[in-house]
Structure formats: C-alpha cells, structure tokens
C-alpha positions in Angstrom: -5.9 -20.0 16.6 -9.4 -19.5 15.6 -8.8 -16.1 13.9 -6.3 -17.9 11.6 -8.8 -20.6 11.0 -11.3 -17.9 9.8 -8.6 -16.2 7.6 -8.2 -13.3 10.1 -5.1 -12.0 11.9 -4.6 -10.0 15.1 -2.5 -7.0 14.3 -2.1 -5.4 17.7 -2.8 -5.8 21.4 -6.0 -3.7 21.4 -7.9 -6.2 19.3 -7.5 -4.8 15.7 -7.6 -7.4 13.0 -7.0 -7.7 9.3 -7.2 -10.2 6.6 -4.5 -13.1 7.0 -2.4 -14.4 4.2 -5.0 -17.3 3.7 -8.1 -15.0 3.9 -9.4 -15.9 0.4 -9.6 -19.7 0.9 -10.9 -19.2 4.5 -13.4 -16.6 3.7 -14.8 -18.8 0.9 -15.2 -21.6 3.4 -16.6 -19.3 5.9 -19.2 -18.0 3.3 -20.2 -21.4 2.1 -20.3 -23.2 5.4 -22.4 -21.4 8.0 -21.8 -23.9 10.9 -19.0 -21.6 12.1 -21.3 -18.6 12.8 -22.4 -20.2 16.2 -18.8 -20.6 17.0 -18.0 -17.0 16.3 -20.9 -15.9 18.6 -19.4 -18.2 21.3 -16.0 -16.7 20.8 -17.3 -13.1 21.0 -19.2 -14.0 24.3 -16.2 -15.7 25.7 -14.0 -12.7 24.9 -16.2 -10.6 27.3 -16.3 -13.2 30.1 -12.5 -13.5 29.9 -11.9 -9.8 30.2 -11.3 -9.0 26.5 -14.4 -7.1 25.9 -12.4 -4.5 24.0 -11.4 -7.2 21.4 -14.9 -7.8 20.4 -15.8 -4.6 18.6 -12.9 -4.6 16.2 -13.7 -8.2 15.2 -17.3 -7.4 14.7 -16.5 -4.2 12.7 -14.1 -6.2 10.6 -16.7 -8.9 9.8 -19.3 -6.4 9.0 -17.0 -4.4 6.8 -16.1 -7.7 4.9 -19.7 -8.7 4.5 -21.3 -5.5 3.8 -18.6 -3.3 2.0 -16.2 -5.7 0.5 -18.9 -8.5 -0.1 -16.3 -11.2 0.5 -18.4 -13.0 3.1 -22.1 -11.9 2.3 -23.7 -15.1 3.9 -22.5 -13.9 7.3 -24.5 -10.7 7.2 -27.6 -12.0 9.0 -25.6 -13.5 11.8 -23.4 -10.4 12.2 -26.4 -8.2 12.3 -28.6 -10.3 14.4 -26.1 -12.0 16.8 -22.6 -10.7 16.8 -23.5 -7.1 17.2 -25.5 -7.8 20.3 -22.6 -9.7 22.1 -21.0 -6.2 22.4 -21.6 -4.5 25.8 -19.8 -1.2 25.1 -22.5 1.0 23.4 -19.9 3.1 21.7 
C-alpha cells in the first residue's frame, strides 16, 4: 500500500520494484514534501524485523537510482545516503 502511495510498485516476490503508473505525481510530492522520508526509514527497518530483509536492498537501490541517476527525486538524496542505506544489514 505504501509503495503505491510513493509511486512505486512491487514487480516480483524477491522485492524488485519499479515505477508505478502514478509515479510522476507521487515522485513530485515525495520530492517536495520531505515528511515521508522518516516513514521510509521506518518501513525499511520494519521489513528487516518482519523477516523481509531481502526486500530492503532493491527498494533502496531503486530510490538511489531515481535520486542520483534519473534526478526524479533529488531531494531524497541525503536521507537515502545517510539513513536508508544503513538500514540494510546484508553487506553485499
């Protein structure tokens, strides 16, 4: 449910994600309204606690790609690099 809210969709059972149909509107909101960044950190931490550690890395990679390569959500860069990345326990 929250992925859709952020403009992201789950594409398989391994945690891979992609842009949802509504991505442009949602990414614009995500870029302009930073209050959701703490929610993303909590979601990432919860995934690990609930046994879905493997879902965290694809989501963080996706967010970093959108922020750093596509420049669609540039305002999330700092949170992604300083918080999201460090929620991942798997060093690979």
